[in-house]
N, C-alpha and C positions, 0 to 999 in steps of 0.2 A: 456120577462120585469121584471118578479118578477126575476128571478134570478138576471139579470140586476142590481135593485134596493138594494138588499139581499147582494151583492157582492160588491156595492156603501157603504153602508151602513156597511159591515163588515170593510172593509177600513178606514171608518171617525173610529170608534171606534178604528182600531186597530192601528190611530193616534194620535187622540183625547183621549181612554180610557176613552169613557162617562160611569160612570160606573151604574148611572139613568135610562138608559136602562130596564138592567136585567129584565127580569121575575125570578116570584119562588126564589125571592134574599134576603136579608135581608129587603129590603126595599127601601125609594128613597134615606137616606144619605148613597149613595156607600162612599168608601173608595179612595182615588189619587189616583194612578198608575203610573209605567211608560211602562207597559209594557203591549200586549196581550197575552192569549193564542198561536193565530202566531207567535209574537213576540218573544216570547218566547221559541220558536222551536230551537232559535242558542243555547238555552243552553241544555246544555249535557241531557236527561232524568235518573232520577236518580233512580226513582221508577216503578216499575211495575204497571198498567191498567186493572183491567177488566174490561172487558164493557160486559152490559146483555140485555136482556132487562124485564122491568117489566110487570109484568102476575098478575091477581087477582087471589089467590087460590085457590076457587070455583069453574071458570070458568077457568081459561087456557088462558080466552083473557086477551090483553093490561088494564096496568090501569089506570081508567079514574078519577076515585077520586078520591083528592089527601085524603083527609078525611080517606077514607072506612076502612076496619082491611083487612086485609088478602093480603094488596101488597107483593112481591114475587118475589127474584133478580133471576133471571134465567141466567146462563153462557152461551153467543153465542159462539160455536164449531166450526163455521162454513158451519151444514148443518139447520140449524134449521129453521122455519118456521117464521117471523117478520111476523105480518098482520099492513099495515096500518089502520091507522084510520085518519077519516074526523077531524080537527079542529076547535074549537071556530070562526075564519074566511074566513073557510070552504076554508082551505089547507090539502093536506094529508101530515100528518107524522106518524114519525114513536115512538111508548116510548120504546125511551133507559135509560139507566139505567148505570151506574158505580160506582166502587165500589176497594178498595185499604188500607192494610196495611199502621198505619204512616201518612192519612190524618190527620193532621193538621185542625179542620170542621171550626176552625177563630169563628168572631161575626155574629149576626144579621148584623149588619155595614158592616165588613169583614169577606164574606167566600172567601170558593173557588172559582178561576175561573174556568168554562168549557168550552171547542169546542170540540164539534162533525162534522167530517164530514162524508160523506156518497158518494161511489165512485159507478158506472157502469163502467166497464173496467175501462181506464182513467178519464172518466168526472166525476166531485164531482157535486150530481144530490141531493143534502140538507145537513142543517148543520143546529146546533144549535149552541149559543155563548150566558150565562147568569152564573150567582152565586149564586147557586141552593144552598138551606139551604140539606150537608150530616147529616145523620143517623148514629147512632153507631147498628151496628150490627154484634156481637159477637167485634172478636180482630179487625173487620174490619170498617173503614167509607162507606156509601152510599149514591147515591143519583137517589132518588128510578123513578126520572118520567121526564125526558127531552126530552118532545113535540121535534122532528126536523120537521122543516118542511123538504118538498120532493120539489126540484123545477123543474120544469117543470111538473108536475102536468097533467097523471095520473102515477101510481108508473108504475116498469114496471115488473107485477104479474107471477113469478114463475123464473125469473134468478136473481144467484145468484149476492148479491151485500158487499162492501166493507165496511168499517167502521171503522175509528181510534176517537179514545179520546187523549186530554190531559187534567191534572188537574193542575193549581197553587193556591199551599194555602198557607195564611196569612204567611207560614214561610220560602217561598220559594223553597220546593221543588218542584220539578217537576215529574209529572207522565204521565209513555205516554203508551199505549193500540191499538192492531190492530186486527180485526179478519171481517171474514166475515157470512154472513149468505144471506138465501132467500126469495126473497119475496114474501110474502103470498097474500088472493085476501082481497082487500082495505075490513073492516066495512063499513057497506053502515052509512054515516047521522044521520037518524035518529033513532040509535042506539047507540051512542052515548052524555052521557047528557050536554056535551060540543060543542057540533054543532048542 
């Protein structure tokens, strides 16, 4: 049911582009646009997007607190364990991150659009679509905490999954990336300050 609702919402977002629904972005007054990241896939990817996960540098666990120091981007190369968390509304989530050089970070009211999809085999098992804030990290821009909802929870512990990512920045640049990871053990809700 949640999966059907998410797909319905994603379809509405793709058709109507309701920017005010994004979380972690620049606020309620999101810009008008004529395409979502899914629609933008018809556009040729012009730049490479690196997909990783956000970990706390002190513990190695997923980033849970947006304000906490020590957030660290860890690139996914195909064999890492990514542990899902229990999110604020009780859904299992992965905490992904994306980064690339030359992403125009935009403004609070005109940030880049990010879409992430998680697959188990050919089946789509998770997704994220929003307009997060990007931070400078050396010569790259990083969106560190992308809470990606897992459909049909629980996650498939120990199985290899695939993740794709797309970013369309305010200048119209289109970044794409894809990698795999191993689904780790779920972090229980009582250890998650947002759960």
